[in-house]
N, C-alpha and C positions, 0 to 999 in steps of 0.2 A: 324765568331760565334760572338753575341754580349753575354757579363756575366752580369746580374742582380745579381744586390747585395739588397735581402730584409732582411727586421729585422724580430724580432723572439718574441715570445708570451711566457714568463717565468710564467710558472705554479706554485704557491705558495700552497702547500697542508698545513693550519690552524687546521684541523681537528684530533684528538688525534689518529686515527688508519693510516696506512700507504694505500695509493693507490696503491693497485694491477695492476688495468688496465686503462690508460689514453687513452678511444677510442677515435674518432674525425672524423666526417663526414664520420659514414661509413666505414673507412679504415683501421680498426684494432686498435691495440694500438701503441698511442707515447711511450709509459713507463710506469715506474713505480715512486713513489714518497714515499720516507719515511714521517712518521710521526714525527714531534717536538719534539725533547727531552730536557725534562728541565734537564738532568745532561749534557749535553752539555758542550762547552767551552762557548758559550754565550745561555745561556739557553730561550728554547721555539723559537728558531731560526725557522721559517720554512723551509722546504726541496724545493729544486723547480725541475722541468724538461723543459727543455728548448727545444718548438717547432717553426720550421720555419714558416713563413709567403709566399705567393704563389701570383700570379697575375692570376693564373686559378681560374675559378667557381669550388664550388664542385663536379658538373656530370663531370668535365674532370681529377680529383685525383687520382694517382696513388699510394698515402702513404698518411699518417695521416699528415697533413698541414692547418694552419688556411685560410683562403679566408676572401675576404672581402663579408661582408654582413652577413648573418646568418651562424656559426657553430655548429653544433648536437653535443654534447658532454655526452659521457657514462661514468660516473665515478666508480669504484669497490671499495667501501670499504667493508673488509673482506668476500666477497658474496655477500656484497647489490650491487645491480646495482642503481644510480640514474643519471638519464636525466635530460637536459636542452638544452638550446639555448644561445648563446653569439654574439650577432651582433658587429660587426666592423663596422663602417661609412668609407664610400668611401673616403671622406674628410680625414681620417686619412693617409698622405702619407705611403706607402708600405716600406718606409726603415724605419720608425719607430719601437721602440722595444717597445710591449705592457706590463702590468704585470697583470696574473689572480691571482686572491684571491680566491681557495675553501675552503669553511665553510661547516657547517652540513646545508644541506638543500640550500644552496646560492653560488652564483657566483659574484665577484664583477673584473671589467675590469678595469682599471687604466691606463693612460697615464704615461711615467717615470718621469713627472714633481708631481705625485702622483695626478693628476685631474682624478676623473674618470668620465669615458666613461660610459653617459645614456644609459640605457636600456629601448627600449619599454614596456608595457606591455606585447604585444607578445612577442617581440623579445629575452626575456631572462632575463636572472640574479637569476631565481630558480630553485632549483635541486629537481625532485621530484623522491621518492624513486619509483621503478617498481619492481624489482623483488630479490628474494634471502632468503636463508635459516636462513637470521640469523634477518629477519627483527623484528619479535616480541623483539629477545634479545639486539635488538641496540635500539627500543624503551624503552624499559624496562629498560636497562642502563640510556639512558638519563633522564627518568621520575626518575629513584633511586638518578641518581648525583643529579637535579634538587630540589628534594624534601629535600635532604640531605643538598645542600646551602639551602633552604628555612627554613629547620628545625632549621640551625645554626645560623640562619639571626634573628629566631624569638628569640631563646635564649639570643641572645645579646643584641638583643631589649628590651627583659625584665629585663636584667639584669640592662641595663644604666636605663631602667625607676623605678628598685627598688633603684637603688643608688640615682638619682634623690631626689625619694620620702625621704630618709634616711637624705641625705644632708638638705633638708627642714627643717625636723623635728627638727634636729639639732639646727636651727637658731632661 
């Protein structure tokens, strides 16, 4: 009996809500990932899920594992499903651990040295919202957050501009 040791993919959640299901290659959930917490000992440290890599093809799987080639991913954020594909090239040895970072609408795959693993335009990197009762609620929350940030930066810019004008008048 031969014992093959393969690497893992460490999946990190950068989004501000937990991943309630991380489905992989149509094989069900590999687990959940908490949201980063500003109140933790190391603020904003992303939480992770460890998922094994395999030498099987996606049609041979009997559980959620990462394969060489295209990996179909569904991420559930509070009832909203996001789907995408991330590709692992065949030139990366199976023993190599990889890092997959999940952000709102995006995925990024890295080698352990921090080098990004490029994704083809048809091969992945993006997450598309597919279903869920919270679709409009999530969009509204993000739009509101973005507007609040833009509003505060505009106010800050206006204050700086006013201060600049005031200081130039006093000269």
